[in-house]
C-alpha positions in Angstrom: 96.5 -78.4 -69.4 95.2 -79.3 -72.8 96.5 -77.0 -75.8 93.5 -74.9 -77.1 94.1 -76.3 -80.8 95.7 -79.0 -82.3 97.5 -77.1 -84.9 101.3 -77.3 -83.9 103.2 -74.1 -84.1 105.8 -73.7 -86.2 108.8 -71.6 -85.2 112.3 -71.8 -86.3 114.7 -74.4 -85.1 117.1 -73.5 -82.3 120.7 -74.1 -83.7 123.0 -74.2 -80.9 124.1 -77.6 -80.4 123.3 -79.5 -77.3 125.3 -81.7 -75.3 123.8 -82.4 -72.0 126.1 -79.9 -70.4 129.3 -81.4 -72.0 129.7 -79.1 -74.7 133.4 -77.8 -76.0 133.9 -74.3 -74.7 135.0 -71.7 -77.2 138.3 -71.0 -78.2 140.2 -68.9 -75.6 142.0 -65.8 -76.3 145.5 -67.8 -75.5 144.6 -70.1 -78.3 144.0 -67.4 -80.7 147.3 -65.8 -79.8 149.0 -69.0 -80.6 147.4 -69.3 -83.8 148.1 -65.8 -85.0 151.6 -66.6 -83.8 151.8 -69.7 -86.0 151.2 -68.0 -88.9 153.3 -65.2 -88.7 156.3 -65.0 -91.0 159.9 -64.0 -90.4 158.7 -60.6 -92.0 156.2 -60.2 -89.4 158.2 -60.9 -86.4 160.8 -58.5 -87.5 158.0 -55.9 -87.9 156.6 -57.0 -84.7 160.0 -56.4 -82.5 161.2 -53.5 -84.7 158.0 -51.5 -85.8 160.3 -49.0 -87.9 161.0 -51.9 -90.5 157.5 -51.1 -91.4 158.0 -47.7 -93.3 161.5 -48.4 -94.1 160.6 -51.3 -96.5 157.8 -49.3 -97.9 159.7 -45.6 -97.9 158.9 -43.3 -100.8 161.9 -41.0 -101.2 160.4 -38.6 -103.4 156.9 -38.4 -102.0 158.2 -38.5 -98.5 161.5 -37.4 -98.0 160.6 -33.5 -98.0 157.7 -33.3 -95.8 159.7 -35.6 -93.4 162.4 -33.1 -93.3 160.1 -30.1 -93.0 158.4 -31.3 -90.1 161.1 -32.6 -88.5 163.1 -29.4 -88.3 159.8 -27.5 -87.6 159.0 -29.6 -84.5 162.7 -29.8 -83.6 163.3 -25.8 -83.6 160.0 -25.8 -81.1 161.5 -28.7 -79.1 164.6 -27.0 -77.8 163.3 -23.9 -76.1 160.3 -26.2 -75.1 162.9 -29.0 -73.3 164.5 -26.2 -71.4 161.4 -24.8 -70.2 159.7 -28.4 -69.1 163.3 -29.1 -67.3 162.9 -25.7 -65.3 159.4 -26.9 -64.7 160.4 -30.2 -63.3 163.0 -28.3 -61.0 165.8 -29.7 -63.1 168.9 -27.8 -65.3 167.6 -27.3 -68.7 170.4 -29.4 -69.9 168.5 -32.4 -68.6 165.5 -31.2 -70.8 167.6 -31.0 -73.8 169.0 -34.7 -72.7 165.4 -35.9 -72.3 164.6 -34.7 -76.1 167.5 -36.8 -77.6 167.9 -40.4 -77.0 164.1 -41.2 -76.2 163.3 -39.6 -79.5 166.0 -41.6 -81.6 164.8 -44.8 -79.2 161.2 -44.2 -80.3 161.6 -43.6 -83.8 162.9 -47.6 -83.8 160.7 -49.1 -81.3 157.2 -47.2 -81.4 154.7 -47.7 -84.2 153.4 -44.2 -84.5 155.0 -42.0 -87.3 153.8 -38.5 -86.3 154.0 -39.0 -82.3 156.5 -36.3 -81.1 158.2 -37.6 -78.0 160.1 -35.8 -75.2 159.7 -33.9 -72.4 156.0 -32.3 -71.7 154.3 -29.9 -69.0 152.1 -32.6 -67.2 154.9 -35.0 -66.5 157.3 -32.5 -65.5 154.9 -31.7 -63.0 154.6 -34.9 -61.7 158.2 -35.3 -61.7 158.3 -31.6 -59.5 155.9 -32.6 -57.0 157.1 -36.0 -56.0 160.6 -35.1 -55.4 159.2 -31.5 -53.8 160.9 -32.9 -50.3 164.4 -33.1 -51.8 166.7 -30.0 -52.9 166.4 -29.3 -56.2 169.9 -27.7 -56.5 171.5 -31.3 -55.1 172.6 -34.2 -57.3 169.9 -36.4 -55.5 167.3 -34.5 -57.2 168.6 -35.3 -60.5 169.6 -38.7 -59.9 166.2 -39.4 -58.4 164.3 -37.8 -61.7 166.5 -40.2 -63.8 165.7 -43.2 -61.9 162.1 -42.3 -62.0 162.4 -42.5 -65.8 163.9 -46.1 -65.8 161.0 -47.0 -63.7 158.6 -45.8 -65.9 160.3 -47.4 -68.7 160.3 -50.9 -67.3 156.6 -50.8 -66.3 155.5 -49.4 -69.8 157.4 -52.2 -71.0 155.7 -54.8 -68.9 152.2 -53.3 -69.4 152.9 -53.3 -73.1 154.1 -57.2 -73.4 151.4 -58.5 -71.2 149.1 -56.3 -73.2 147.7 -54.6 -70.1 146.7 -51.6 -71.4 143.3 -52.1 -71.4 143.1 -51.2 -67.6 143.5 -47.4 -68.1 140.1 -47.6 -70.0 138.4 -47.8 -66.7 139.4 -43.6 -66.0 136.5 -42.0 -67.6 137.6 -38.8 -70.0 135.8 -36.4 -67.6 138.6 -37.2 -64.8 140.8 -36.7 -67.3 140.1 -33.6 -68.5 139.2 -32.3 -64.7 143.0 -33.5 -63.7 144.6 -32.1 -66.6 142.6 -28.5 -66.4 143.6 -28.1 -62.7 147.3 -29.5 -63.5 147.5 -26.5 -66.0 146.3 -24.1 -63.7 148.8 -25.4 -60.8 151.7 -25.6 -63.7 151.2 -21.5 -64.7 150.9 -20.2 -61.1 154.3 -22.5 -60.4 155.7 -20.3 -63.3 154.9 -16.9 -61.5 158.2 -16.8 -59.9 159.9 -16.1 -62.9 157.3 -13.3 -63.9 157.1 -11.6 -60.6 160.9 -11.4 -60.0 160.9 -13.0 -56.5 160.7 -17.0 -55.1 157.4 -18.8 -54.9 156.9 -21.7 -52.7 157.0 -25.2 -54.5 153.9 -27.0 -54.3 151.1 -28.9 -56.5 148.4 -27.3 -54.4 147.0 -23.8 -55.3 146.4 -22.6 -52.0 150.2 -22.7 -50.8 150.9 -21.0 -54.2 148.5 -18.1 -54.0 149.7 -17.8 -50.3 153.0 -17.4 -51.5 152.2 -15.0 -54.4 150.3 -12.6 -52.6 152.9 -12.8 -49.5 155.7 -11.9 -51.5 154.2 -9.2 -53.7 156.4 -6.5 -51.8 159.1 -7.8 -53.9 157.7 -7.8 -57.1 160.0 -6.6 -60.0 158.7 -4.9 -63.0 161.2 -5.9 -65.8 160.8 -9.5 -65.6 157.0 -8.9 -65.6 157.1 -6.9 -68.6 159.4 -9.2 -70.6 157.7 -12.1 -69.5 153.9 -11.0 -70.6 155.3 -9.3 -73.7 156.8 -12.5 -74.7 153.7 -14.4 -73.5 151.4 -12.0 -75.5 153.2 -12.7 -78.4 153.6 -16.5 -78.4 149.6 -16.2 -78.0 148.6 -14.2 -80.8 151.3 -16.3 -83.0 149.5 -19.4 -81.7 146.1 -18.3 -82.5 147.1 -17.3 -86.0 148.8 -20.5 -86.9 145.6 -22.4 -85.5 143.3 -20.0 -87.6 145.2 -19.4 -90.9 146.6 -22.1 -93.1 149.4 -19.7 -94.7 150.6 -19.0 -91.3 150.7 -22.2 -89.5 154.3 -22.2 -88.8 153.6 -19.6 -86.4 152.4 -22.2 -84.2 156.0 -23.7 -83.9 157.9 -20.9 -84.5 156.4 -19.3 -81.3 159.0 -20.8 -78.7 161.8 -20.3 -80.9 160.5 -16.5 -81.4 160.2 -16.3 -77.3 164.1 -17.3 -76.9 165.4 -15.1 -79.7 163.5 -12.1 -78.4 164.5 -12.8 -75.1 167.8 -13.2 -75.7 168.4 -10.1 -77.9 166.9 -8.0 -75.5 169.6 -9.2 -73.0 172.5 -9.1 -75.2 171.9 -5.2 -76.0 170.3 -4.0 -72.6 172.2 -6.2 -69.9 169.2 -5.8 -67.7 170.3 -7.1 -63.9 167.1 -7.5 -62.6 166.1 -10.5 -65.0 167.2 -13.7 -64.0 169.3 -16.1 -66.8 169.8 -19.5 -67.4 173.1 -19.4 -66.9 175.8 -21.7 -67.9 174.6 -24.9 -69.7 177.1 -27.9 -70.5 178.4 -28.3 -74.0 178.3 -31.7 -75.5 176.4 -35.0 -75.7 175.1 -36.9 -72.6 177.5 -39.8 -71.5 176.3 -43.2 -70.4 176.1 -43.8 -66.8 173.8 -46.2 -65.0 171.0 -44.6 -62.6 171.6 -44.5 -59.2 169.7 -44.1 -55.6 168.2 -47.5 -56.2 167.1 -47.0 -52.3 164.6 -44.7 -53.1 162.4 -47.0 -55.5 159.9 -47.8 -53.3 158.7 -43.6 -52.4 158.7 -43.4 -56.4 156.5 -46.2 -57.2 153.4 -44.1 -56.9 154.7 -41.8 -59.3 155.8 -43.9 -61.8 151.9 -45.7 -62.1 150.8 -42.0 -62.3 153.3 -40.9 -65.1 152.5 -44.3 -67.1 148.9 -43.8 -66.7 149.4 -40.2 -68.1 151.7 -41.9 -71.1 148.9 -44.1 -72.0 146.1 -42.0 -71.9 147.8 -38.9 -73.8 150.4 -40.3 -75.8 148.7 -43.7 -76.9 145.2 -41.6 -77.6 147.2 -39.1 -79.7 148.8 -41.7 -81.4 145.7 -43.9 -82.3 144.3 -40.5 -83.5 146.9 -39.6 -86.0 146.8 -43.1 -87.3 143.2 -42.9 -88.0 143.8 -39.8 -89.9 146.8 -41.4 -91.8 145.4 -44.4 -92.8 147.8 -46.9 -90.8 146.8 -49.5 -87.8 148.5 -49.0 -84.4 148.9 -51.6 -81.7 148.6 -49.7 -78.3 150.4 -52.3 -76.7 153.3 -52.0 -78.8 153.0 -47.8 -78.7 153.5 -48.5 -74.7 156.6 -50.7 -75.1 157.8 -48.4 -77.7 157.7 -45.7 -74.9 159.1 -47.9 -72.2 162.1 -48.7 -74.4 162.6 -44.9 -75.0 162.8 -44.2 -71.1 164.4 -47.0 -70.3 167.3 -46.3 -72.7 166.8 -42.7 -72.1 167.8 -43.0 -68.2 171.4 -44.0 -69.0 171.9 -41.0 -71.0 170.5 -38.7 -68.1 167.1 -38.2 -69.1 164.0 -37.8 -66.8 160.6 -39.2 -68.2 159.8 -38.7 -71.6 156.3 -39.0 -73.4 154.2 -38.0 -76.6 153.5 -34.3 -76.7 150.0 -33.3 -77.7 151.1 -29.8 -78.8 154.5 -31.0 -80.9 153.0 -34.2 -82.4 149.7 -32.0 -83.6 152.3 -29.4 -85.2 154.1 -32.5 -87.0 150.8 -33.8 -88.2 150.0 -30.4 -89.6 153.4 -30.1 -91.2 153.1 -33.2 -93.2 155.2 -35.7 -91.4 154.8 -39.3 -93.2 157.4 -41.4 -91.2 159.2 -42.1 -88.3 162.2 -40.0 -90.3 160.5 -36.8 -88.7 161.5 -37.9 -85.4 164.7 -38.6 -86.4 165.3 -35.1 -87.6 164.1 -33.6 -84.3 166.7 -35.7 -82.5 169.5 -34.5 -84.6 168.3 -30.8 -84.3 168.6 -31.4 -80.5 172.1 -32.8 -81.0 173.2 -30.1 -83.0 172.2 -27.6 -80.6 173.8 -29.7 -77.4 177.1 -29.6 -79.4 177.1 -26.0 -81.0 174.4 -23.8 -79.7 174.9 -24.3 -75.7 177.1 -20.9 -75.4 173.9 -19.1 -76.6 171.3 -20.4 -74.0 173.3 -18.9 -71.6 171.7 -15.6 -72.2 168.3 -16.8 -72.2 166.0 -15.0 -69.7 164.1 -17.4 -67.4 160.5 -15.3 -68.0 161.1 -16.3 -71.6 161.1 -20.0 -70.6 158.2 -19.5 -68.1 156.5 -18.0 -71.3 156.8 -21.0 -73.0 155.4 -23.3 -70.2 152.5 -20.8 -69.7 151.8 -20.8 -73.5 151.7 -24.7 -73.7 149.5 -25.5 -70.8 146.8 -22.8 -71.6 145.2 -25.3 -73.9 145.1 -27.9 -71.4 142.5 -25.5 -69.8 139.3 -27.5 -71.1 136.6 -25.4 -69.4 134.5 -26.4 -72.7 134.5 -29.9 -71.8 133.1 -28.8 -68.5 130.2 -26.7 -70.2 129.7 -29.6 -72.8 129.1 -32.5 -69.6 126.9 -29.9 -68.1 124.5 -30.0 -70.8 125.0 -33.7 -71.5 125.6 -35.9 -69.0 125.4 -34.3 -65.0 127.2 -37.5 -63.6 130.3 -36.7 -65.7 129.9 -33.4 -65.1 130.1 -34.5 -61.3 133.4 -36.7 -62.0 135.0 -33.6 -63.7 134.4 -31.2 -60.9 135.4 -33.6 -58.2 138.3 -34.7 -60.1 139.2 -30.7 -60.5 138.7 -29.7 -57.4 140.9 -32.6 -55.7 143.8 -31.9 -57.6 143.6 -28.2 -57.2 142.8 -27.8 -53.4 144.7 -31.3 -52.3 147.3 -31.9 -54.8 148.0 -34.3 -57.9 148.1 -37.7 -55.9 144.8 -36.8 -54.1 143.0 -35.6 -57.1 143.8 -38.6 -59.4 142.8 -41.2 -56.3 139.7 -39.3 -56.0 138.9 -39.1 -59.5 139.8 -42.6 -60.4 137.8 -43.8 -57.3 134.9 -42.3 -58.6 135.1 -43.0 -62.0 135.6 -46.7 -60.7 132.5 -46.4 -58.3 130.2 -45.6 -61.2 131.6 -48.4 -63.4 130.7 -50.6 -61.0 127.6 -49.1 -60.0 126.4 -49.3 -63.6 127.6 -53.0 -64.1 126.0 -54.0 -60.9 122.8 -52.2 -61.5 122.1 -52.9 -65.4 119.5 -52.0 -67.7 116.3 -54.3 -67.7 113.4 -53.5 -70.1 110.0 -54.8 -70.5 109.5 -55.6 -74.2 106.0 -55.2 -76.2 105.0 -55.8 -79.6 105.3 -53.0 -82.0 101.9 -52.9 -83.9 101.9 -54.5 -87.4 105.2 -56.1 -87.0 106.7 -59.0 -85.1 109.4 -56.5 -83.4 109.7 -56.2 -79.7 111.0 -53.2 -78.1 111.3 -51.5 -74.9 107.7 -50.4 -73.9 108.8 -47.2 -72.0 110.6 -46.0 -75.1 107.6 -47.1 -77.7 104.6 -46.6 -75.7 102.8 -47.9 -78.8 104.1 -51.3 -78.0 101.8 -53.3 -76.5 102.1 -56.7 -74.1 100.0 -59.9 -74.0 98.0 -60.9 -71.2 99.9 -63.6 -69.0 103.4 -63.2 -70.5 106.2 -60.7 -69.6 108.7 -60.6 -71.9 112.2 -58.9 -70.4 115.3 -58.0 -72.1 118.5 -57.7 -69.8 120.9 -55.7 -71.8 124.2 -56.6 -69.4 126.2 -59.6 -68.9 124.9 -61.8 -65.9 127.6 -62.3 -63.2 127.6 -62.3 -59.1 127.3 -58.7 -58.9 123.9 -57.8 -60.4 121.9 -60.8 -60.2 120.1 -59.7 -57.1 119.2 -56.7 -59.0 118.1 -58.3 -61.7 115.7 -60.9 -59.8 114.4 -58.1 -58.2 113.7 -56.2 -61.5 111.9 -59.3 -62.7 110.0 -59.8 -59.9 108.7 -55.7 -59.9 107.9 -56.2 -63.5 105.7 -59.1 -63.1 103.5 -56.7 -61.4 103.9 -53.7 -63.7 103.1 -56.1 -66.5 100.1 -57.4 -64.9 99.0 -54.0 -64.4 99.2 -52.7 -68.0 96.4 -51.5 -69.9 97.8 -52.0 -73.2 97.5 -55.9 -73.2 96.2 -58.2 -75.7 95.4 -61.7 -75.9 93.2 -64.2 -73.8 92.0 -63.1 -70.8 94.2 -64.3 -67.7 94.2 -63.4 -64.2 97.5 -63.9 -63.4 101.3 -64.5 -65.6 101.7 -67.9 -66.8 105.1 -67.1 -68.7 108.2 -65.0 -68.4 110.3 -64.9 -71.7 113.9 -63.6 -71.1 115.3 -62.1 -74.4 119.2 -62.8 -73.8 120.5 -61.5 -76.7 122.4 -58.8 -75.4 123.7 -61.1 -72.5 127.2 -61.6 -73.4 128.5 -63.6 -70.6 126.8 -65.6 -67.6 129.0 -66.7 -64.4 128.3 -69.5 -61.9 126.6 -67.0 -59.6 124.2 -66.2 -62.3 123.3 -69.5 -63.2 122.4 -70.1 -59.4 120.3 -67.4 -59.2 118.3 -68.4 -62.6 117.9 -71.5 -61.2 116.4 -70.0 -57.9 114.5 -68.0 -59.7 113.0 -71.1 -62.1 111.9 -72.9 -58.8 110.2 -69.7 -57.4 108.3 -69.4 -61.0 107.7 -73.2 -60.7 106.2 -72.7 -57.3 103.9 -70.1 -59.0 103.1 -72.2 -62.0 105.1 -69.9 -64.2 107.3 -71.2 -67.0 110.4 -69.6 -68.0 111.6 -69.3 -71.7 114.8 -68.1 -73.2 115.0 -66.3 -76.3 118.1 -66.0 -78.5 120.9 -66.6 -76.2 124.5 -66.8 -78.0 126.9 -69.4 -78.2 128.9 -69.0 -75.1 125.8 -68.3 -72.9 123.9 -71.1 -74.0 126.9 -73.5 -73.6 127.4 -72.3 -70.0 123.6 -72.9 -69.1 124.0 -76.2 -70.8 126.7 -77.3 -68.6 125.1 -76.1 -65.3 122.1 -78.0 -66.1 119.5 -75.0 -66.3 118.8 -75.6 -69.8 117.9 -79.3 -68.5 115.7 -77.8 -65.6 113.9 -75.2 -67.9 113.5 -77.8 -71.2 115.2 -77.4 -74.2 112.1 -76.9 -75.9 111.6 -73.5 -74.1 114.4 -72.2 -76.0 113.8 -69.8 -78.8 115.7 -68.1 -81.8 113.3 -65.1 -81.7 111.1 -63.5 -78.7 108.3 -63.8 -81.6 108.7 -68.0 -81.5 108.4 -68.0 -77.8 105.3 -65.6 -77.7 103.7 -67.7 -80.2 104.2 -70.9 -78.5 103.3 -69.3 -74.9 100.1 -67.9 -76.5 98.6 -71.5 -76.9 98.5 -72.4 -73.1 97.5 -68.6 -71.9 93.7 -69.7 -71.5 93.0 -69.3 -67.7 94.8 -67.9 -64.4 94.9 -71.6 -63.4 96.8 -73.1 -66.3 99.6 -74.7 -66.0 102.2 -74.7 -68.8 103.5 -78.3 -70.1 105.5 -79.2 -73.2 104.3 -77.8 -76.1 102.7 -79.8 -79.1 105.9 -79.4 -81.2 109.5 -80.1 -81.1 112.3 -77.5 -82.1 114.9 -80.5 -82.8 112.7 -82.7 -84.9 110.5 -80.0 -86.7 110.5 -79.4 -90.3 113.1 -76.2 -90.8 111.2 -73.0 -91.3 113.7 -72.6 -94.7 112.7 -76.1 -96.0 108.8 -75.1 -95.4 109.3 -71.8 -96.8 110.9 -73.5 -100.2 108.2 -75.8 -100.4 105.7 -72.9 -100.2 108.1 -71.3 -103.1 107.9 -74.7 -105.0 104.2 -74.2 -105.2 104.3 -71.1 -106.5 102.5 -69.5 -104.0 102.7 -65.3 -104.3 104.7 -64.2 -101.6 105.8 -60.4 -101.3 109.0 -59.0 -100.1 106.8 -57.9 -96.8 105.8 -61.1 -96.1 109.3 -62.6 -96.3 110.8 -59.6 -94.2 108.0 -59.6 -91.8 109.0 -63.2 -90.5 105.3 -64.0 -90.2 105.0 -67.7 -90.2 101.6 -68.0 -90.7 101.3 -66.2 -93.7 104.4 -68.2 -95.3 103.3 -71.4 -93.9 99.8 -72.1 -93.0 96.4 -70.2 -94.5 94.4 -72.0 -91.5 93.1 -69.0 -89.0 93.3 -69.9 -85.4 90.9 -68.1 -83.4 93.3 -68.5 -80.2 96.3 -66.7 -82.4 94.3 -64.6 -84.4 94.7 -61.6 -81.8 98.5 -62.0 -81.8 98.7 -62.4 -85.8 96.5 -59.5 -86.4 97.4 -57.5 -83.6 93.9 -57.1 -82.1 92.8 -57.5 -78.8 90.4 -60.6 -78.0 87.9 -60.1 -75.6 
């Protein structure tokens, strides 16, 4: 078709290099890492291998020593009773909780990168250990050996993922799944401690129905003394915890709660000697001896729980560590953090510890107490060491209901019902994820709950990826800006032109969906009432705004070629606006740019519309190569400088609007007038 005007349209030249499909690919991540390693100095290698050297080199003794000592002692006092309580939750003797709070703390202080994270036994991991070993007699040696072996396996997996930089895999689990899982787990943990309050045995299970059934069936054996003592201690701890959170002057109450529980319980037992209250009993005195984990024949059965505990470590520990690092103004590498936790668990397994990870409650207290460096963690380890050497005879008289109160007080904070209410208001899909994960974990057990939650989470990710957002764009009146017509109803389209923005990478899973949407939008835009420009009876151009497209694979390229052939058979021309360098190189190497024509690639949607409007004349029009060259035409900046040298009066609004017809030419084109002035041409 003849162009309706002899004037050449001026557009910003497309700057991406084009070499007929033989372009050099973008620098790979492996090459970037190689360059980074080549630039590293000796001190950088030391800091990477031993992260504690970062704060040791810059340690300010006058400014940091006192807060580190205070926070280390505070959390250490909190850790001693908590570690024994969590060991009981895991089905182990209390001494193994103290062992888990000893060696892993020292190892993490050396190899971990967080300066405020408090490592040791935690409630959720203890429940996972108890659950996976539920079929083994907890009083036997095999149970203990398997728990220690689990620590070694978790450490190896954490180190492997840290070295291979695979921590990003856990990002596919949504926060709503984690919240639902931890809430259900907290309820199960609290119910599992009921036996120490009620005075009779309760079935070991990670499902709520067997627990509740066991509690009800044994009600005739109910004992008042442990219930009264446990409830009183729990109430005191909750009050202290609340005061510590709400009043800054009493914030030490939060850390002193577990110690208060132990002191009160032990004092009562020493004075009144109640026979109906069970005690911790004898605890071996001294430090753990070196021993190699055994029972490697059970490795296969422990693999699922190993992955689960590692996932908890990434989500809880690394998440807490990154938040604390941001608050304290230093950078943290999540993969280095994962490696540090792995080393702590591996070395700890040789000294009789079960899996350890970062504790949310203790880390929060450590931060609030003013911890500046990893020295606070070393102080915690020293306090545990002193407890093992000198204080174990006193632990013999600690009531079991007091330790159970410590566990219940800790897990109450994990019940995140506020998150469920928030999700209900904000996003019903995430609320569904939360509810499904919560219900399946509560009624069918931890493993099934996690699998169902992760399965649904991945299903939503895949669904969103395979069904991306695709928008029809229209021009905002008085501007050269093009936006979603559904979001901006005042935006208008042009007769014969469809402008589509694809808000996702193009790959094999979503190409069919995008092709279907393009066909639908072709009809929808043709029926739109808010249109301008020359009257035509059909669509002549489809402009693809590809700025949000970060990646295109071979399947997507093939789909685009098929789409081009389909459009070509109906005399519709495809134009491409603003693809990034990697996408453009892929399209070039595949031959798609040659197929479409490099003259149909534009910097902006606005440029593409200017060219297309020249050819929108009749419903039988067939677009041909436009009368201009993007690669040989004078650049926009050169033409603009020429105008400026001529001392023409250009306002800031003219420069910002990108209206080249105002900046470059004063000729009014009758065909372009509706486009330039935003008026409809009838």
